[in-house]
C-alpha positions in Angstrom: 68.7 86.3 161.4 67.5 83.9 164.1 64.8 82.5 161.8 67.4 81.9 159.1 69.7 80.1 161.5 66.9 78.0 162.9 65.7 77.1 159.4 69.3 76.1 158.3 69.8 74.1 161.5 66.6 72.2 161.0 67.2 71.4 157.3 70.9 70.6 158.0 70.0 68.2 160.9 67.5 66.3 158.8 69.8 65.9 155.8 72.9 65.0 157.8 71.1 62.5 160.0 69.4 60.9 157.0 72.8 60.7 155.2 74.4 59.1 158.3 71.6 56.5 158.6 71.8 55.6 154.9 75.7 55.5 155.1 75.6 53.1 158.1 72.8 51.1 156.5 74.8 50.5 153.3 77.8 49.5 155.4 75.7 47.0 157.5 73.8 45.7 154.5 76.9 44.8 152.5 78.9 43.8 155.6 81.7 46.2 154.8 84.6 46.4 157.1 84.9 50.0 158.2 86.2 51.8 161.2 82.9 53.0 162.7 84.7 55.5 165.0 86.2 57.4 162.1 82.7 57.6 160.4 81.2 59.0 163.6 84.1 61.4 163.9 83.7 62.5 160.3 79.9 63.2 160.6 80.3 64.9 164.0 83.3 67.0 162.9 81.8 68.0 159.5 78.4 68.8 161.1 79.8 70.9 163.8 82.3 72.7 161.6 79.6 73.4 158.9 77.1 74.8 161.4 79.7 77.0 163.1 81.2 78.1 159.8 77.8 78.9 158.3 76.8 80.9 161.4 80.1 82.9 161.1 79.4 83.5 157.4 75.9 84.7 158.3 77.4 87.1 160.9 80.0 88.4 158.4 77.6 88.6 155.4 76.7 92.2 156.0 80.2 93.6 156.6 82.2 91.4 154.1 79.7 90.6 151.4 82.2 91.0 148.6 84.7 88.6 150.3 82.3 85.8 151.3 83.4 83.6 148.5 87.0 83.8 149.6 86.0 83.2 153.2 84.1 80.2 152.1 87.0 78.7 150.2 89.4 79.3 153.1 86.9 77.6 155.5 86.7 74.6 153.3 90.5 74.3 153.2 90.7 74.7 156.9 88.1 72.1 157.4 90.0 69.4 155.5 93.3 70.4 157.2 91.8 70.3 160.7 90.2 66.9 160.0 93.5 65.4 158.8 95.3 66.8 161.8 92.7 65.3 164.2 92.8 62.0 162.5 96.6 61.9 162.6 96.6 62.9 166.3 94.0 60.2 167.0 96.1 57.5 165.2 93.4 56.8 162.6 94.9 55.1 159.5 94.0 57.2 156.4 93.5 55.0 153.3 91.1 55.0 150.4 88.1 53.6 152.5 88.6 56.1 155.3 88.9 59.0 152.8 85.6 57.9 151.2 83.9 57.8 154.6 85.1 61.3 155.3 84.3 62.6 151.8 80.7 61.5 151.9 80.0 63.6 155.1 82.2 66.4 153.7 80.4 66.5 150.4 76.9 66.6 152.0 78.0 69.4 154.3 79.6 71.3 151.4 76.4 71.1 149.4 74.4 72.5 152.2 77.0 75.2 152.8 77.0 76.3 149.2 73.2 76.2 149.1 72.9 78.4 152.2 75.7 80.7 151.1 74.0 81.3 147.8 70.8 82.2 149.6 72.8 84.7 151.7 74.5 86.2 148.7 71.2 86.5 146.8 69.5 88.2 149.7 72.3 90.8 150.0 71.7 92.1 146.4 
């Protein structure tokens, strides 16, 4: 299990850091007006939530292998809800641009979660 967690953490760190650098590069290259604080919050929140959630799924994969899909869907819903609550409490204005900045980080993390969850489900067969 430790080897799988380390492998996921390594791949995840490389992909999310690369995505963040590309995202910030595009914003700087096109001189787009964005709230950098919400972009940082989005990447930090999504990264942390994804790693913790994936670790929890890994721990639950042996006992609840038939319910992992439902656990995954509930976690995705919770992730969006918690982020919206945090952004509301932090007085961040949520508009189309902010949503897109959140959604990029969310989508990358979601792809990695789905990839890793599919590996867990395939290994449990």
